[in-house]
N, C-alpha and C positions, 0 to 999 in steps of 0.2 A: 713520547713515542713508545710504542709497545714493541719490545724486542724478544721474540720467542718463536719457536716452531709451532705452526698451527697443527693441532691434533687432528688426525684423520679418523673417521669412524672405523670401528672394528665389528665385523659381522661374523659370528661364530655359530655353527650349526653342529648338532650331534650326528655322527655318522656310524654306520655299522662296520665292524672290523671284518669285512668279507672281501674276497678278491674283487678287484675292479678292473676295468679295461684300461683307461688312461688316467694317470695321476699327473696333475700339473702343479709344480711348486712355484708359486708366485702369483699373487692376485692383483697385479698392476695391469696396465692396458694390454701388454703383449700376452700375458697369461690368460686373461679373460677373453681376448679376441680369439686366441687359440681354442679355448673352451667353447666359444660360440661356434666356430667352424667345425670342430670335431663333433659337437652335438648335432649340427646340421647334417653331418655325414653319417649320423646314426651310431656314433660311439658313446659308450658310457663313460662319463668324465667326472672326476672329483678334483677340485682346486683347493690347495692349502697355502697358507701364508704364515710366516713367523710372527707377523704383527697383525695385519688385517687388510681388508680391501682398500686399495688405493692409499696405502700408508707410506709409500716411498716417493720416488721421483714422479710418478703419475699424478700426484696430488697438486703441487703448487707451481707447476711450470707455466710457460707462456701460452700453451694451448694452440700452437700454430700448425695449420694444415696447409703447407706452402710447397706444392710440387715445383714451383718456379725456383726455389732455392736449391739448385742442382749441384752445388759444390758441397763436399763434406767438410768436416773439421780440418782434414788434411788438404790444404789447397796452396797454390803457389804464393810465395811471399810470407806465409804464416810463420815459417820457421825463423826467419830473420826477426819478425816482430816478437815472436815468442822469446827469443834470446834477449831482446830489450826489456820485455815485460816480466820475465820469469822470476826475478828477484824483487819485483815491486809489488807489495801486498795489496795495492789498490788497482792494479792493472787488470784488463779483461782476462788474461791468462796468468795465473800465479802457480809456480811449482815450488813447493816447500823444499828447501835444500835438505837432502838426507841421503844416506848411503843405502841404496836399495837396488839390487841387481836387476830385479824384475822391471823397475821403473826405467833403468838405464837401457835395457833391451827394448822396452816399449818406445822410448824416445828415439832410438836408432831406427826402428822400423817406421816411426812417424816421419822422421826426416826423409826417408826414401819415398814415402807416399806423398810428400808435398811437391814432388817434381811436376813440371808443366805437363809432360807427356802422360804421366799417371793420372793426374787430375782430369785432363780432357778425356781420357779413356773411360773414366768412371762417370762422367756426366750423363751419358745415355742410360746407364744402369740406375743412378739415383732418380733421374727423371721418370723412367718407366715405373719404378717402385712407388714414387710419390704420386703419380697420376692414378695408378691402380688403387693405391691406398685411399686417396680422396674419394674415388667412386665407391669404395667399400664402406667408408664412413657413412655416406649417404644411404647405402643399402642397409646397413645395420640399423641406423636411426629410423628408417622407414619401417623395417620389420619389427622393431622393438617399441616403436611409438615413443621415442625419447625426444619429445618436443622441446624447443627452446635452448638446446645445448650446442647447436651448430649454426654458424653464420658465414655465408659466402659473400663477403663484402670486398674482397680484394686485399691487397697488402701494399704498404708504402715503405720505400727506403728513403730515409732522410739524411742529409749531409750538412755539416756546419763548417766544412773547409773546402776550398777550391780544389785542393789535391784529392780529397776524398770523393768529391763529385766527379772529377775526371776519371778516377778508378771505377766509379759506379757506371759511367757511360761505357767504359771499356768492357765491364762485366755484362752490361746490357747487350752490347754488340755480340759478345760471345754467346749469350743465352739465345739471342734471335737466330743464330746459326743453327741452334738445336730446336727451333720452333717454339720457343717460349715467348708469349706475348708480353711486351713491356712498353710503357709509355714514359717519356721524360716529361716531367711536370715542373712548372715554376712554383714559387712560394704562394702566389695568389690563388692558384687552382687548389692547392692543398688546403688553404684556408677556407675555400668554398666547400670542402669536404668535412668541415668542422674539426680540423686539426689546428688548435691554437698554437702556432709556431713562435718560437723565440726569434728575435731579430737576427740572431747569428746564423740561422738556417739559410743556406744559399740555394737549395734546390733538392730535387729528389727524383725517384722513379716510382711508377705505379704498376702493380701486377694485378690485373683485374680478375684473373682466374683463381686466386687463392682464397683461403677461408681460415676460420679459427673455431675452436671448440672450447667449451668450459670443461676442463679435463676431469675434475673430480665429479661433476654431475654426470658426465658421460660414463666414466668407469663405474661409479656406484650404481647408476641406473642399469648398466649392462649386467652387473652382478645380481641386482634384484630380479631382473628378467630371467637370468639363468637359474636362479633359485626357484623362481616360479615355474620353470620348465622341468624341475626335478634334479637340477645339477647342484650337488653340494658345493658350497663355497665357504671354506672354514678358516677363520682367523685364529691366531694364537696357537698355531700348530707348527712347530719348528722341526726341520729335518736334523737328525743327529748322526745317522750311519746308514749303510746300505748292506743288504745281504745279496750275494752274487753267486752264480753257478753257471759254469761253462759259457762265459762271455755274456751273461744276461743279468740284469737287475731282477732279483726275485721278490724283494721286499724292501721297503723304506722304513727304517726305524725313526719314529718321531717322538716328540715330547708327550704325546697323548696315546702312543701305542704303535703297533706294527701295521703297515699298510702293504698288502700284496697287490701288485699291479702288473698288467701285461706290457704296458708302455709307461715310461717316465719322461716327463718334459720339465727341464729346469729353465724357468723364466724369472729368476729372482734378481735380475739387474746387477747392481754393484756388489751384491753378496754372492755372486756366482762362484767365485773361487773359494769362499768360505764354505759354501754348501757342498762343493765337489771335493774338498780336501780329503775327506775320509776315503775317497776312491784313488787318491794320489794323482788327481787331474789338476793341471794348472793351465787355464785359458790365457791367451795373450791379451788380456784386458787390464785396464787400470780404473779404479774408482775416481770420479772427478765431481767435486761439490759444485752445485749451482745454487744461486740465491734468487728469491723473488721478494719484492716489496709491493704490497697491495695498499693503494691509497683510494680515498673517495674519488669517484669520477667527477671532474669539474662540470659545472653547468655549461651546456653548449658543446660539450665534447662528443663527437660523433662515434660511429661504430667501426671506424677503420683502424685496424692494428698497424703498427709501424715498427721498423727496425731503425734504431739510432746508430748509424753505421760506424762512425769512428769509435764510439764507446761500446759497440757490440752488445747493445741492450735491445730487447723487444718490449714493446708496450702494447698491451692487449686490453680492450674494454670487455669486462665480464660482469654482468649482473649488478651494475651500479658501482663497480670498482674499476680502477686501472691497475693492472698487474704489470709491474716492471720486472722483467726476468733477464738474467744473464749471468755472466762471470763464470770462469772455469778455474777451479782451485784444486790442484792435485796435491792432496795432503793425506792420502790413504783413506781408511774408513773412519773419517773424522766428521762428526755432525755438529761440532761447535760453531757458533756464529761469530765471525770475525767482524767486529764493529766498524773497523776502518773500511772494509769492503761494502758494508751496508751504506755507510755515509757517502762513499764514492758513487754508488749506484744512484742514490737520490740526487746528489749534486750534479752528476753527469746528465741525468734525465732533464734537469732544469735548464740545461744548456740547449735543449731542443724544443721543449714544450713549456708553455706558460700556464699558470693557474694551478700548479701542483701543490697540494697541502699535505705535508708529511707529519702533521701533529697527531694523526690517528693511524699511522702506518702499522701494518702487520707484516712481520718479517718471517720468512720461511727459508729453509735450506734443505736440499736433498741430494742424494748421490746418484750420478749417472755411471753406467758401465761403458767405457770407451775402448774401442779397438784402435790400432795405430792408423788404419786407413779411413776410419769413420763409418764404415759399413758394418751392419750387424753380422753376427754369426748365427746361422740357422742350419744346423747339421747334426748328423749322428756323431757320437763320440767314439773314436776308434777303441776297439776292445770291448765295447758294450753295445750289442746289436739293438737293444730296445731303449737306449738312452739318447734323448734329443736335447740339445741346448738351443735356446733362443735368447740371445743376450748381445751386449756390445753395441747398443743403438746410439751411443754417444749423445748428440744433441737432437736426434731425430726420433726419439722414442714414441712420442704422441703421433707425429706425422706418419710413421711407418707401423703404428700399432696394428691396424686392421690387416694390412698386407702381410705382416709378420705372422699374425695368427693364422691367416689362410695358408701361408707357406708351410707352417708347422703341420697343419692338418693334411696338406698334400704330401709332405715328406713322409708322414706316418702311413698314409694310404698308398704310398709308392707312385704318386703321379706328379711330383714336383717338376716344374719346368727345368730342364737341364741347364738353360742359360742362367737362370737365377741361382740354381744350386751351385754352379761354378763360382759365382761372385760372392755368395754367402757362405762358402765352405770354410770350415775350420782349417783345412789343409792349405789354404792360401798363405798362411803364415809359416 
């Protein structure tokens, strides 16, 4: 078995050191979707990234575009499970024991967000953003002619315990209350959809309106399209400091020179607080490591992605591979691969699906930026009138990439929906 991080491509262009309109820091899905919508609005945009296009969490994730998944990371019952899991290095949620005041504050806010009332209040918000983002995926793909990267085949929840299936039915009843279409299916019907189920699977749910995307192909394809439209997308350019004057960012000092910009957008994911540290800004986010294991797709395995519910793993068919993605490991800015977690992912997937061959497995890990309530932050930073942050997408970065990019463009243009702005505001913390 091959155990390594999969290298993502780096695209670097030479740019002129002249004043620009909007500088976007971060060439993942959120930064590039922001560039797309700002470019559509007629703004002059430059994108920079410390590593390269799609080099972070946008690269190796599960690629799920699932508006039906209307609960965030912070949901009822998760806190109790987290307490059981947090010291088990093989559990779906592992928190590395350490004395870190920012982590303690984050966990306290997370506890509050897991309440029943708070979670139900947020469902319409998550559902609205997810549905709009799915429509924007289809809009971007049509406009940029990115064929073969997006598949609207629905999504399955699979359960291998009676208790888990009962919780699934309760969740389905809740979702139907909010107009989410879902169907309870027996094992036989899932088998007819070419999901080779392990005998331990007792049933599941099917969400026909969901989709999935091949994330690296989408993000790299969007970057190439932007470059073709004259938008510089620059890899290997790291932010180091900021020049400010009268509550404005006047220039960004980078590893390759000084960039003067009228607007600055920080969309650098888990590295948000590192990048903003020179300004003395600390966002209420924590980095959380996620893993994926890519295996050859077994013969006869269909195109339906699924969630292995008790194990919190997503399995997505992508270009002849099965990508098994999941796990949340809060250990700071650590990109080392924990072998026990990799082994647990492969072992747990085999408790739901047959025919998996791990002999040619490719292992990846990446860092997500997580807010305590699971919703992203898309807002101006107090004290800096031309500084916008778009971060904290937790486990919804791909799903909400297009809508996040559009909201960034609307915020800068002064036309962002007040309803969304309230829910995505930095000040809610």
